[in-house]
C-alpha positions as CSV (number, residue, x, y, z in Angstrom):
1,M,64.4,-2.2,-34.6
2,N,62.5,-4.7,-36.7
3,P,59.0,-3.7,-37.9
4,L,57.7,-7.2,-36.8
5,Y,56.7,-7.3,-33.2
6,L,55.6,-10.3,-31.3
7,M,53.7,-9.1,-28.3
8,N,52.4,-11.3,-25.5
9,H,49.4,-10.2,-23.4
10,S,46.8,-12.3,-21.5
11,N,48.1,-15.6,-22.8
12,R,48.0,-14.3,-26.3
13,D,50.7,-13.9,-28.9
14,L,50.1,-11.2,-31.5
15,L,52.1,-10.5,-34.6
16,I,51.7,-6.9,-35.6
17,L,53.1,-5.4,-38.8
18,F,53.5,-1.6,-39.0
19,N,55.7,1.0,-40.5
20,Q,58.1,1.9,-37.7
21,E,59.0,5.3,-39.3
22,R,55.4,6.6,-38.9
23,M,54.7,5.4,-35.3
24,S,56.4,6.2,-32.0
25,P,56.9,3.4,-29.5
26,G,54.2,5.0,-27.3
27,A,51.8,5.0,-30.2
28,V,52.6,1.3,-30.9
29,E,51.8,0.4,-27.2
30,L,48.6,2.3,-27.4
31,E,47.5,0.5,-30.5
32,V,48.4,-2.9,-29.0
33,E,46.3,-2.1,-25.9
34,R,43.3,-1.1,-28.0
35,L,43.7,-4.3,-30.0
36,H,43.7,-6.4,-26.8
37,E,40.6,-4.6,-25.5
38,M,38.8,-5.1,-28.8
39,L,39.7,-8.8,-28.9
40,F,38.7,-9.3,-25.3
41,T,35.3,-7.9,-26.0
42,V,34.8,-9.9,-29.2
43,E,36.0,-13.2,-27.7
44,R,33.7,-13.2,-24.7
45,M,31.8,-16.5,-24.2
46,E,28.4,-14.7,-24.6
47,N,29.4,-13.2,-27.9
48,L,30.8,-16.5,-29.2
49,A,27.5,-18.2,-28.3
50,I,25.5,-15.6,-30.2
51,V,27.4,-15.9,-33.5
52,H,27.9,-19.6,-33.6
53,E,25.8,-22.7,-34.0
54,L,26.6,-26.3,-33.5
55,I,26.1,-28.9,-36.3
56,D,25.8,-32.4,-34.9
57,L,25.9,-34.9,-37.7
58,N,25.6,-37.8,-35.3
59,R,22.1,-36.8,-34.3
60,F,21.3,-34.7,-37.4
61,R,20.7,-31.6,-35.4
62,V,21.6,-27.9,-35.5
63,I,21.8,-26.4,-32.1
64,H,21.3,-22.7,-31.5
65,K,20.6,-22.6,-27.8
66,K,23.1,-20.4,-26.0
67,P,23.5,-22.4,-22.7
68,V,24.3,-25.6,-24.7
69,L,26.7,-23.7,-27.0
70,R,28.5,-22.2,-24.0
71,K,28.9,-25.6,-22.4
72,I,30.3,-27.1,-25.7
73,L,32.6,-24.1,-26.3
74,R,34.3,-24.8,-23.0
75,Y,35.4,-28.3,-24.3
76,K,38.9,-28.5,-25.6
77,Q,37.8,-30.9,-28.4
78,L,34.5,-31.7,-30.0
79,K,33.2,-35.1,-30.6
80,P,33.7,-36.6,-34.1
81,F,31.2,-35.2,-36.7
82,V,30.2,-32.3,-34.5
83,F,31.1,-28.9,-36.0
84,L,31.1,-25.4,-34.7
85,N,29.8,-23.1,-37.5
86,C,29.9,-19.3,-37.6
87,R,26.5,-17.9,-38.6
88,N,28.1,-15.0,-40.6
């Protein structure tokens, strides 16, 4: 088997690199499930609204309000000159 695995779960494609000799197939599946659980937690809308801010250069504003950010994060595209910025 190839050490490159493309795994699909919850509308997500993950490319996972590992040393096949050191892990059994069951261990690989367990690691993938843990990774999906971790990403599901991190990518929740509430967590994204906490760690991001919106920079609107059209109005010269920086928006930190969670309800506004949640609404904007649901859009597929932002307006021109409106940027989503990670606070980290």
